[in-house]
LODRENMI-505743 format. One record per residue (C-alpha): x, y negated, z; residue in one letter. Coordinates in steps of 0.2 Angstrom, whole numbers. Last residue first. Layout:
<atom px="X" py="Y" pz="Z" r="A"/>
...
% end
This chain:
<atom px="-69" py="121" pz="-112" r="P"/>
<atom px="-53" py="109" pz="-109" r="L"/>
<atom px="-57" py="90" pz="-118" r="G"/>
<atom px="-44" py="82" pz="-103" r="G"/>
<atom px="-52" py="88" pz="-93" r="N"/>
<atom px="-61" py="71" pz="-84" r="F"/>
<atom px="-71" py="69" pz="-98" r="G"/>
<atom px="-72" py="77" pz="-114" r="G"/>
<atom px="-61" py="61" pz="-122" r="D"/>
<atom px="-62" py="51" pz="-111" r="T"/>
<atom px="-69" py="35" pz="-117" r="T"/>
<atom px="-90" py="37" pz="-109" r="N"/>
<atom px="-80" py="44" pz="-89" r="V"/>
<atom px="-69" py="30" pz="-88" r="A"/>
<atom px="-83" py="18" pz="-93" r="R"/>
<atom px="-97" py="30" pz="-80" r="A"/>
<atom px="-82" py="26" pz="-66" r="S"/>
<atom px="-81" py="9" pz="-70" r="T"/>
<atom px="-100" py="6" pz="-69" r="K"/>
<atom px="-101" py="17" pz="-51" r="A"/>
<atom px="-84" py="4" pz="-45" r="D"/>
<atom px="-70" py="13" pz="-43" r="L"/>
<atom px="-58" py="12" pz="-27" r="F"/>
<atom px="-40" py="12" pz="-22" r="L"/>
<atom px="-34" py="-2" pz="-36" r="E"/>
<atom px="-48" py="-10" pz="-33" r="N"/>
<atom px="-43" py="-11" pz="-13" r="L"/>
<atom px="-27" py="-16" pz="-16" r="E"/>
<atom px="-36" py="-33" pz="-26" r="G"/>
<atom px="-51" py="-36" pz="-12" r="I"/>
<atom px="-35" py="-35" pz="3" r="D"/>
<atom px="-23" py="-47" pz="-6" r="E"/>
<atom px="-38" py="-58" pz="-6" r="L"/>
<atom px="-38" py="-61" pz="13" r="E"/>
<atom px="-49" py="-53" pz="25" r="I"/>
<atom px="-47" py="-61" pz="42" r="Q"/>
<atom px="-36" py="-55" pz="59" r="T"/>
<atom px="-21" py="-50" pz="50" r="R"/>
<atom px="-9" py="-37" pz="56" r="G"/>
<atom px="-7" py="-28" pz="40" r="A"/>
<atom px="-15" py="-15" pz="46" r="L"/>
<atom px="-27" py="-25" pz="52" r="G"/>
<atom px="-32" py="-36" pz="36" r="A"/>
<atom px="-34" py="-18" pz="30" r="L"/>
<atom px="-44" py="-11" pz="41" r="I"/>
<atom px="-54" py="-29" pz="37" r="S"/>
<atom px="-57" py="-23" pz="17" r="A"/>
<atom px="-61" py="-6" pz="21" r="P"/>
<atom px="-74" py="-16" pz="31" r="T"/>
<atom px="-82" py="-28" pz="16" r="L"/>
<atom px="-77" py="-20" pz="2" r="L"/>
<atom px="-94" py="-8" pz="3" r="Q"/>
<atom px="-105" py="-26" pz="4" r="L"/>
<atom px="-100" py="-28" pz="-13" r="A"/>
<atom px="-101" py="-10" pz="-21" r="Y"/>
<atom px="-120" py="-10" pz="-13" r="R"/>
<atom px="-124" py="-31" pz="-23" r="L"/>
<atom px="-117" py="-19" pz="-38" r="S"/>
<atom px="-103" py="-20" pz="-53" r="A"/>
<atom px="-99" py="-39" pz="-62" r="K"/>
<atom px="-112" py="-48" pz="-50" r="E"/>
<atom px="-107" py="-41" pz="-32" r="G"/>
<atom px="-88" py="-41" pz="-40" r="E"/>
<atom px="-89" py="-60" pz="-45" r="S"/>
<atom px="-98" py="-63" pz="-28" r="A"/>
<atom px="-83" py="-52" pz="-19" r="L"/>
<atom px="-70" py="-65" pz="-26" r="R"/>
<atom px="-80" py="-81" pz="-24" r="D"/>
<atom px="-80" py="-75" pz="-3" r="L"/>
<atom px="-64" py="-71" pz="-4" r="V"/>
<atom px="-57" py="-87" pz="-7" r="N"/>
<atom px="-52" py="-92" pz="7" r="S"/>
<atom px="-50" py="-77" pz="18" r="G"/>
<atom px="-65" py="-69" pz="25" r="L"/>
<atom px="-68" py="-66" pz="45" r="K"/>
<atom px="-77" py="-50" pz="51" r="L"/>
<atom px="-91" py="-51" pz="64" r="G"/>
<atom px="-101" py="-36" pz="57" r="E"/>
<atom px="-115" py="-46" pz="54" r="V"/>
<atom px="-108" py="-62" pz="50" r="N"/>
<atom px="-97" py="-51" pz="36" r="A"/>
<atom px="-117" py="-46" pz="33" r="R"/>
<atom px="-124" py="-63" pz="33" r="V"/>
<atom px="-108" py="-69" pz="20" r="Q"/>
<atom px="-111" py="-54" pz="8" r="V"/>
<atom px="-127" py="-57" pz="5" r="V"/>
<atom px="-125" py="-76" pz="3" r="K"/>
<atom px="-111" py="-72" pz="-9" r="A"/>
<atom px="-122" py="-60" pz="-20" r="V"/>
<atom px="-135" py="-75" pz="-19" r="Q"/>
<atom px="-124" py="-88" pz="-29" r="E"/>
<atom px="-120" py="-74" pz="-43" r="R"/>
<atom px="-138" py="-70" pz="-44" r="S"/>
<atom px="-146" py="-56" pz="-36" r="Y"/>
<atom px="-158" py="-44" pz="-47" r="T"/>
<atom px="-179" py="-43" pz="-43" r="E"/>
<atom px="-189" py="-35" pz="-34" r="T"/>
<atom px="-205" py="-31" pz="-45" r="K"/>
<atom px="-222" py="-29" pz="-32" r="V"/>
<atom px="-235" py="-16" pz="-37" r="I"/>
<atom px="-254" py="-18" pz="-29" r="L"/>
<atom px="-255" py="3" pz="-32" r="C"/>
<atom px="-273" py="11" pz="-34" r="R"/>
<atom px="-270" py="11" pz="-51" r="D"/>
<atom px="-254" py="18" pz="-50" r="L"/>
<atom px="-261" py="33" pz="-43" r="L"/>
<atom px="-269" py="36" pz="-58" r="D"/>
<atom px="-257" py="33" pz="-70" r="V"/>
<atom px="-247" py="45" pz="-64" r="P"/>
<atom px="-231" py="39" pz="-55" r="V"/>
<atom px="-212" py="43" pz="-63" r="G"/>
<atom px="-211" py="23" pz="-64" r="H"/>
<atom px="-220" py="20" pz="-79" r="A"/>
<atom px="-228" py="38" pz="-84" r="S"/>
<atom px="-225" py="51" pz="-96" r="V"/>
<atom px="-233" py="68" pz="-96" r="I"/>
<atom px="-225" py="81" pz="-107" r="D"/>
<atom px="-218" py="94" pz="-97" r="D"/>
<atom px="-223" py="93" pz="-80" r="T"/>
<atom px="-220" py="93" pz="-60" r="G"/>
<atom px="-210" py="77" pz="-59" r="R"/>
<atom px="-219" py="65" pz="-69" r="V"/>
<atom px="-207" py="60" pz="-84" r="L"/>
<atom px="-198" py="43" pz="-82" r="S"/>
<atom px="-204" py="25" pz="-90" r="R"/>
<atom px="-195" py="13" pz="-75" r="G"/>
<atom px="-187" py="21" pz="-64" r="R"/>
<atom px="-179" py="10" pz="-48" r="N"/>
<atom px="-192" py="19" pz="-34" r="T"/>
<atom px="-200" py="14" pz="-18" r="A"/>
<atom px="-220" py="17" pz="-10" r="L"/>
<atom px="-227" py="8" pz="4" r="I"/>
<atom px="-246" py="19" pz="12" r="V"/>
<atom px="-255" py="9" pz="27" r="T"/>
<atom px="-264" py="23" pz="37" r="P"/>
<atom px="-277" py="32" pz="31" r="A"/>
<atom px="-291" py="38" pz="45" r="M"/>
<atom px="-308" py="38" pz="31" r="P"/>
<atom px="-296" py="45" pz="20" r="S"/>
<atom px="-296" py="40" pz="0" r="E"/>
<atom px="-276" py="39" pz="1" r="L"/>
<atom px="-273" py="56" pz="9" r="L"/>
<atom px="-286" py="64" pz="-8" r="A"/>
<atom px="-271" py="52" pz="-19" r="N"/>
<atom px="-258" py="58" pz="-8" r="L"/>
<atom px="-263" py="77" pz="-13" r="Y"/>
<atom px="-263" py="75" pz="-28" r="T"/>
<atom px="-246" py="64" pz="-32" r="F"/>
<atom px="-240" py="80" pz="-20" r="C"/>
<atom px="-247" py="91" pz="-36" r="E"/>
<atom px="-238" py="84" pz="-49" r="I"/>
<atom px="-221" py="81" pz="-43" r="D"/>
<atom px="-214" py="71" pz="-29" r="L"/>
<atom px="-195" py="64" pz="-34" r="M"/>
<atom px="-205" py="49" pz="-41" r="H"/>
<atom px="-206" py="43" pz="-22" r="V"/>
<atom px="-191" py="36" pz="-20" r="E"/>
<atom px="-191" py="29" pz="-2" r="D"/>
<atom px="-209" py="36" pz="4" r="I"/>
<atom px="-216" py="20" pz="17" r="F"/>
<atom px="-232" py="28" pz="27" r="V"/>
<atom px="-237" py="11" pz="40" r="V"/>
<atom px="-249" py="12" pz="57" r="G"/>
<atom px="-266" py="11" pz="58" r="P"/>
<atom px="-267" py="9" pz="80" r="V"/>
<atom px="-287" py="18" pz="82" r="V"/>
<atom px="-293" py="9" pz="98" r="E"/>
<atom px="-297" py="23" pz="113" r="A"/>
<atom px="-309" py="24" pz="126" r="V"/>
<atom px="-324" py="12" pz="121" r="G"/>
<atom px="-336" py="29" pz="120" r="Q"/>
<atom px="-336" py="27" pz="101" r="D"/>
<atom px="-315" py="26" pz="99" r="V"/>
<atom px="-315" py="43" pz="113" r="Y"/>
<atom px="-327" py="52" pz="103" r="G"/>
<atom px="-319" py="48" pz="88" r="K"/>
<atom px="-301" py="56" pz="94" r="V"/>
<atom px="-312" py="71" pz="100" r="V"/>
<atom px="-319" py="74" pz="82" r="R"/>
<atom px="-301" py="71" pz="73" r="D"/>
<atom px="-296" py="81" pz="85" r="V"/>
<atom px="-307" py="97" pz="77" r="E"/>
<atom px="-305" py="88" pz="61" r="R"/>
<atom px="-287" py="94" pz="63" r="R"/>
<atom px="-289" py="110" pz="71" r="L"/>
<atom px="-296" py="116" pz="59" r="K"/>
<atom px="-284" py="109" pz="47" r="E"/>
<atom px="-272" py="120" pz="53" r="T"/>
<atom px="-256" py="113" pz="59" r="V"/>
<atom px="-242" py="124" pz="53" r="E"/>
<atom px="-231" py="129" pz="66" r="T"/>
<atom px="-208" py="121" pz="62" r="R"/>
<atom px="-195" py="138" pz="59" r="G"/>
<atom px="-187" py="147" pz="74" r="S"/>
<atom px="-194" py="156" pz="93" r="R"/>
<atom px="-181" py="157" pz="103" r="V"/>
<atom px="-183" py="142" pz="114" r="L"/>
<atom px="-203" py="146" pz="115" r="S"/>
<atom px="-198" py="166" pz="122" r="G"/>
<atom px="-186" py="158" pz="134" r="M"/>
<atom px="-201" py="150" pz="141" r="V"/>
<atom px="-208" py="167" pz="141" r="S"/>
<atom px="-197" py="175" pz="148" r="M"/>
<atom px="-192" py="167" pz="165" r="I"/>
<atom px="-212" py="164" pz="170" r="D"/>
<atom px="-224" py="150" pz="166" r="Q"/>
<atom px="-236" py="156" pz="154" r="G"/>
<atom px="-238" py="157" pz="135" r="G"/>
<atom px="-244" py="138" pz="129" r="Q"/>
<atom px="-247" py="138" pz="112" r="P"/>
<atom px="-242" py="125" pz="102" r="R"/>
<atom px="-253" py="117" pz="90" r="A"/>
<atom px="-264" py="108" pz="102" r="N"/>
<atom px="-247" py="99" pz="106" r="A"/>
<atom px="-242" py="98" pz="88" r="T"/>
<atom px="-259" py="89" pz="83" r="D"/>
<atom px="-260" py="77" pz="96" r="L"/>
<atom px="-241" py="68" pz="95" r="D"/>
<atom px="-246" py="68" pz="74" r="G"/>
<atom px="-264" py="59" pz="78" r="L"/>
<atom px="-253" py="46" pz="86" r="T"/>
<atom px="-250" py="40" pz="104" r="V"/>
<atom px="-250" py="23" pz="114" r="D"/>
<atom px="-255" py="23" pz="133" r="Q"/>
<atom px="-264" py="10" pz="142" r="V"/>
<atom px="-267" py="11" pz="163" r="L"/>
<atom px="-282" py="3" pz="169" r="Q"/>
<atom px="-280" py="0" pz="188" r="K"/>
<atom px="-298" py="0" pz="198" r="R"/>
<atom px="-295" py="-5" pz="217" r="K"/>
<atom px="-295" py="5" pz="234" r="H"/>
<atom px="-281" py="-3" pz="248" r="V"/>
<atom px="-289" py="-20" pz="245" r="D"/>
<atom px="-282" py="-36" pz="235" r="G"/>
<atom px="-264" py="-43" pz="233" r="K"/>
<atom px="-249" py="-28" pz="237" r="P"/>
<atom px="-235" py="-31" pz="251" r="L"/>
<atom px="-220" py="-36" pz="239" r="P"/>
<atom px="-206" py="-23" pz="231" r="V"/>
<atom px="-188" py="-22" pz="242" r="Y"/>
<atom px="-176" py="-10" pz="235" r="T"/>
<atom px="-166" py="1" pz="246" r="E"/>
<atom px="-147" py="-1" pz="245" r="S"/>
<atom px="-146" py="-21" pz="245" r="E"/>
<atom px="-128" py="-27" pz="243" r="L"/>
<atom px="-130" py="-45" pz="249" r="D"/>
<atom px="-136" py="-42" pz="268" r="Y"/>
<atom px="-149" py="-49" pz="275" r="S"/>
<atom px="-163" py="-37" pz="277" r="S"/>
<atom px="-178" py="-33" pz="271" r="A"/>
<atom px="-188" py="-26" pz="283" r="Y"/>
<atom px="-206" py="-34" pz="275" r="A"/>
<atom px="-200" py="-33" pz="259" r="D"/>
<atom px="-212" py="-16" pz="259" r="S"/>
<atom px="-200" py="-4" pz="252" r="R"/>
<atom px="-201" py="6" pz="233" r="G"/>
<atom px="-216" py="8" pz="222" r="V"/>
<atom px="-217" py="28" pz="231" r="R"/>
<atom px="-227" py="36" pz="220" r="K"/>
<atom px="-241" py="51" pz="224" r="V"/>
<atom px="-253" py="60" pz="214" r="A"/>
<atom px="-270" py="63" pz="219" r="G"/>
<atom px="-277" py="67" pz="205" r="T"/>
<atom px="-293" py="56" pz="206" r="N"/>
<atom px="-291" py="45" pz="217" r="A"/>
<atom px="-271" py="41" pz="214" r="E"/>
<atom px="-260" py="36" pz="227" r="I"/>
<atom px="-249" py="22" pz="224" r="Y"/>
<atom px="-234" py="19" pz="239" r="V"/>
<atom px="-226" py="3" pz="246" r="V"/>
<atom px="-211" py="10" pz="262" r="D"/>
<atom px="-215" py="4" pz="276" r="G"/>
<atom px="-219" py="22" pz="287" r="V"/>
<atom px="-209" py="33" pz="275" r="V"/>
<atom px="-210" py="43" pz="261" r="I"/>
<atom px="-198" py="57" pz="254" r="K"/>
<atom px="-204" py="56" pz="237" r="E"/>
<atom px="-205" py="74" pz="241" r="K"/>
<atom px="-215" py="72" pz="260" r="M"/>
<atom px="-229" py="61" pz="249" r="I"/>
<atom px="-230" py="79" pz="237" r="S"/>
<atom px="-232" py="87" pz="250" r="E"/>
<atom px="-244" py="80" pz="262" r="Y"/>
<atom px="-256" py="78" pz="245" r="I"/>
<atom px="-256" py="95" pz="247" r="S"/>
<atom px="-264" py="96" pz="264" r="P"/>
<atom px="-279" py="85" pz="259" r="D"/>
<atom px="-279" py="66" pz="264" r="L"/>
<atom px="-288" py="60" pz="278" r="R"/>
<atom px="-289" py="39" pz="275" r="L"/>
<atom px="-284" py="24" pz="283" r="Q"/>
<atom px="-288" py="6" pz="276" r="K"/>
<atom px="-278" py="-11" pz="278" r="T"/>
<atom px="-287" py="-29" pz="275" r="G"/>
<atom px="-281" py="-41" pz="259" r="K"/>
<atom px="-263" py="-45" pz="257" r="V"/>
<atom px="-263" py="-25" pz="257" r="T"/>
<atom px="-260" py="-10" pz="270" r="K"/>
<atom px="-260" py="8" pz="267" r="L"/>
<atom px="-264" py="21" pz="284" r="G"/>
<atom px="-262" py="40" pz="282" r="V"/>
<atom px="-269" py="53" pz="289" r="I"/>
<atom px="-265" py="69" pz="285" r="V"/>
<atom px="-275" py="85" pz="283" r="H"/>
<atom px="-273" py="105" pz="289" r="S"/>
<atom px="-254" py="107" pz="290" r="V"/>
<atom px="-251" py="122" pz="296" r="T"/>
<atom px="-246" py="132" pz="312" r="K"/>
<atom px="-232" py="145" pz="319" r="G"/>
<atom px="-239" py="165" pz="324" r="Y"/>
<atom px="-255" py="174" pz="322" r="G"/>
<atom px="-256" py="174" pz="301" r="S"/>
<atom px="-267" py="171" pz="289" r="L"/>
<atom px="-278" py="157" pz="298" r="P"/>
<atom px="-262" py="148" pz="302" r="N"/>
<atom px="-268" py="141" pz="317" r="E"/>
<atom px="-270" py="118" pz="316" r="A"/>
<atom px="-256" py="104" pz="312" r="E"/>
<atom px="-263" py="85" pz="309" r="T"/>
<atom px="-250" py="75" pz="300" r="P"/>
<atom px="-251" py="56" pz="306" r="T"/>
<atom px="-241" py="44" pz="292" r="L"/>
<atom px="-247" py="28" pz="298" r="E"/>
<atom px="-240" py="9" pz="292" r="T"/>
<atom px="-237" py="14" pz="276" r="V"/>
<atom px="-240" py="-1" pz="263" r="E"/>
<atom px="-253" py="-3" pz="252" r="G"/>
<atom px="-260" py="5" pz="235" r="E"/>
<atom px="-277" py="17" pz="233" r="Y"/>
<atom px="-281" py="20" pz="217" r="V"/>
<atom px="-298" py="21" pz="204" r="E"/>
<atom px="-291" py="26" pz="187" r="K"/>
<atom px="-295" py="17" pz="168" r="T"/>
<atom px="-287" py="24" pz="154" r="E"/>
<atom px="-285" py="16" pz="139" r="K"/>
<atom px="-279" py="25" pz="124" r="I"/>
<atom px="-269" py="19" pz="111" r="R"/>
<atom px="-270" py="30" pz="95" r="L"/>
<atom px="-258" py="27" pz="85" r="G"/>
<atom px="-259" py="34" pz="63" r="I"/>
<atom px="-243" py="35" pz="57" r="A"/>
<atom px="-240" py="52" pz="63" r="R"/>
<atom px="-254" py="57" pz="53" r="R"/>
<atom px="-247" py="52" pz="39" r="F"/>
<atom px="-230" py="59" pz="40" r="T"/>
<atom px="-240" py="77" pz="45" r="E"/>
<atom px="-251" py="77" pz="29" r="S"/>
<atom px="-237" py="76" pz="19" r="L"/>
<atom px="-226" py="89" pz="26" r="V"/>
<atom px="-241" py="99" pz="25" r="E"/>
<atom px="-243" py="96" pz="6" r="T"/>
<atom px="-227" py="102" pz="3" r="K"/>
<atom px="-231" py="118" pz="9" r="K"/>
<atom px="-219" py="123" pz="25" r="V"/>
<atom px="-205" py="133" pz="29" r="E"/>
<atom px="-194" py="136" pz="13" r="T"/>
<atom px="-194" py="115" pz="12" r="S"/>
<atom px="-199" py="100" pz="-2" r="Y"/>
<atom px="-208" py="84" pz="5" r="V"/>
<atom px="-190" py="80" pz="11" r="E"/>
<atom px="-185" py="76" pz="-8" r="S"/>
<atom px="-199" py="59" pz="-10" r="G"/>
<atom px="-191" py="53" pz="7" r="V"/>
<atom px="-198" py="47" pz="25" r="I"/>
<atom px="-200" py="32" pz="33" r="P"/>
<atom px="-213" py="33" pz="46" r="C"/>
<atom px="-220" py="16" pz="58" r="F"/>
<atom px="-232" py="16" pz="70" r="P"/>
<atom px="-238" py="-2" pz="75" r="V"/>
<atom px="-232" py="-4" pz="93" r="K"/>
<atom px="-219" py="-13" pz="87" r="V"/>
<atom px="-223" py="-28" pz="76" r="G"/>
<atom px="-234" py="-29" pz="59" r="L"/>
<atom px="-220" py="-39" pz="55" r="E"/>
<atom px="-205" py="-28" pz="60" r="H"/>
<atom px="-213" py="-13" pz="49" r="S"/>
<atom px="-214" py="-29" pz="33" r="I"/>
<atom px="-198" py="-31" pz="37" r="A"/>
<atom px="-191" py="-14" pz="36" r="L"/>
<atom px="-203" py="-11" pz="20" r="A"/>
<atom px="-193" py="-26" pz="13" r="L"/>
<atom px="-179" py="-18" pz="15" r="A"/>
<atom px="-181" py="-3" pz="7" r="T"/>
<atom px="-184" py="-15" pz="-8" r="K"/>
<atom px="-170" py="-23" pz="-7" r="G"/>
<atom px="-163" py="-28" pz="-25" r="T"/>
<atom px="-150" py="-13" pz="-20" r="G"/>
<atom px="-157" py="-2" pz="-34" r="P"/>
<atom px="-165" py="-11" pz="-50" r="A"/>
<atom px="-184" py="-15" pz="-44" r="G"/>
<atom px="-203" py="-9" pz="-40" r="A"/>
<atom px="-212" py="-8" pz="-23" r="L"/>
<atom px="-227" py="2" pz="-23" r="L"/>
<atom px="-240" py="-8" pz="-9" r="L"/>
<atom px="-255" py="7" pz="-9" r="A"/>
<atom px="-271" py="6" pz="-7" r="R"/>
<atom px="-286" py="16" pz="0" r="G"/>
<atom px="-287" py="5" pz="17" r="S"/>
<atom px="-279" py="-13" pz="17" r="F"/>
<atom px="-292" py="-23" pz="23" r="K"/>
<atom px="-288" py="-21" pz="41" r="R"/>
<atom px="-287" py="-37" pz="43" r="S"/>
<atom px="-272" py="-34" pz="48" r="K"/>
<atom px="-265" py="-24" pz="35" r="I"/>
<atom px="-272" py="-37" pz="24" r="L"/>
<atom px="-261" py="-52" pz="30" r="D"/>
<atom px="-246" py="-38" pz="29" r="V"/>
<atom px="-247" py="-40" pz="11" r="V"/>
<atom px="-254" py="-58" pz="10" r="V"/>
<atom px="-233" py="-57" pz="15" r="G"/>
<atom px="-227" py="-44" pz="7" r="C"/>
<atom px="-231" py="-55" pz="-9" r="A"/>
<atom px="-220" py="-71" pz="0" r="E"/>
<atom px="-207" py="-59" pz="1" r="R"/>
<atom px="-208" py="-53" pz="-18" r="A"/>
<atom px="-211" py="-70" pz="-25" r="N"/>
<atom px="-195" py="-78" pz="-12" r="T"/>
<atom px="-184" py="-63" pz="-19" r="Q"/>
<atom px="-168" py="-73" pz="-11" r="G"/>
<atom px="-158" py="-70" pz="3" r="I"/>
<atom px="-167" py="-60" pz="18" r="F"/>
<atom px="-158" py="-60" pz="36" r="G"/>
<atom px="-171" py="-70" pz="43" r="A"/>
<atom px="-170" py="-84" pz="32" r="N"/>
<atom px="-164" py="-89" pz="18" r="D"/>
<atom px="-174" py="-97" pz="2" r="N"/>
<atom px="-186" py="-103" pz="12" r="S"/>
<atom px="-201" py="-89" pz="11" r="A"/>
<atom px="-221" py="-99" pz="10" r="L"/>
<atom px="-233" py="-90" pz="22" r="G"/>
<atom px="-239" py="-106" pz="23" r="E"/>
<atom px="-234" py="-105" pz="42" r="G"/>
<atom px="-216" py="-100" pz="32" r="S"/>
<atom px="-211" py="-84" pz="31" r="L"/>
<atom px="-193" py="-76" pz="34" r="G"/>
<atom px="-198" py="-57" pz="30" r="L"/>
<atom px="-193" py="-50" pz="48" r="G"/>
<atom px="-176" py="-46" pz="56" r="K"/>
<atom px="-166" py="-38" pz="42" r="I"/>
<atom px="-149" py="-40" pz="48" r="H"/>
<atom px="-145" py="-21" pz="54" r="S"/>
<atom px="-151" py="-17" pz="35" r="H"/>
<atom px="-135" py="-5" pz="32" r="S"/>
<atom px="-134" py="0" pz="50" r="A"/>
<atom px="-123" py="-5" pz="61" r="I"/>
<atom px="-119" py="7" pz="77" r="R"/>
<atom px="-115" py="-2" pz="94" r="S"/>
<atom px="-100" py="-9" pz="101" r="T"/>
<atom px="-98" py="-11" pz="120" r="R"/>
<atom px="-81" py="-21" pz="125" r="A"/>
<atom px="-72" py="-13" pz="140" r="S"/>
<atom px="-58" py="-9" pz="128" r="S"/>
<atom px="-55" py="-21" pz="120" r="G"/>
<atom px="-51" py="-27" pz="102" r="S"/>
<atom px="-46" py="-9" pz="100" r="P"/>
<atom px="-30" py="-10" pz="89" r="P"/>
<atom px="-29" py="-9" pz="71" r="P"/>
<atom px="-31" py="11" pz="65" r="L"/>
<atom px="-17" py="22" pz="60" r="A"/>
<atom px="-23" py="36" pz="49" r="N"/>
<atom px="-11" py="30" pz="33" r="H"/>
<atom px="4" py="30" pz="46" r="P"/>
<atom px="12" py="12" pz="45" r="V"/>
<atom px="33" py="12" pz="38" r="P"/>
<atom px="40" py="1" pz="49" r="A"/>
<atom px="49" py="-19" pz="43" r="S"/>
<atom px="32" py="-22" pz="34" r="S"/>
<atom px="27" py="-28" pz="16" r="S"/>
<atom px="22" py="-10" pz="12" r="G"/>
<atom px="7" py="-13" pz="24" r="A"/>
<atom px="-2" py="-26" pz="12" r="A"/>
<atom px="8" py="-18" pz="-4" r="S"/>
<atom px="0" py="0" pz="0" r="M"/>
% end
């Protein structure tokens, strides 16, 4: 290497730059770590550089309209198709839509080739993905007793099963809140739970009236000491009455309910547990079970106990699905409990997989295309490539020397945006080996000697007589 060779001592080929700090916590930076949302104004207009996005203003504004349709529950039965060349931000747009919808909305991304499995049918994989993208928010009202323990008195009686020893017949627990006190007479099984939680007088506890479950919240702050370091968690005295109603909210998906009901429960002995661990393969959920789960869920929704939260299914490389999957996808979109579906493809007119004679735009049959709102992503200009490279450099904490950004922008324009981004981290490694803290032009030049971009490699194969094997058969 030219940069490494300039130093007096040779640098080993597997050398690494010294870590910036042994105590510094590093996290993995993903391909779309810089995407935080669509970056739209209150009027739905896209600024040129916002929320990690550069350019693609028309596509972002179109996705903003789709987000509004999803939030108003008026996008069911339709799909969004993101079409454009590789590296133009289709996956980034899908992730941005999920960010805009919020963390509580299920987002299930898959690739078209994931449906092909030797264990499970293609239609089953699609159906399972759709079920995982439909959330269920269950609102449960529970009766609870909450307060500071003022009394804990077990009452013993003669053991009826034996003439020796005594057993706990019941336990008296006194609870105190800001509003008043109450004395409870509890079952001996609840006393066992109290002992397991190591509850003593002065602790703040939470007892469910229906199940008898006991939870220790912490120590009452009336017992707080003036130590600088405390080994105990002190909590304030609960407000309101000792006996109260609390509303608990739990988020699950229909896929979770299907899996929980499909798995055989078996016994609790060691052989049953080992058998469930050793048993391999995925279990297909029957349509009968799904209908039963849907019936129960509908009952909860009608009672007002639960609320359905439709999520998003994102199918990347949708042209990899075959004609059977596309047919089943049409049926899933018409389901009354269908999530929002986002498709992405970089194909033009191509053969629909699984057929010999059906050629269609984007490799998707016409009947499914007819259900889609289609959004086109544009290729990036040289200025936009430079901005994207700068954003990624900031996210990865890399410093760029003079004219490096222009050089990477020209590489991105000549080859592809992805190639320009891929050069960033290797260039920082070369700079570190040469003892520099920022990337210089010579690092980019050296990388061009070490690596080929896709277009250069394709030209080399086309111009070589017979490919790389020198024309040998």
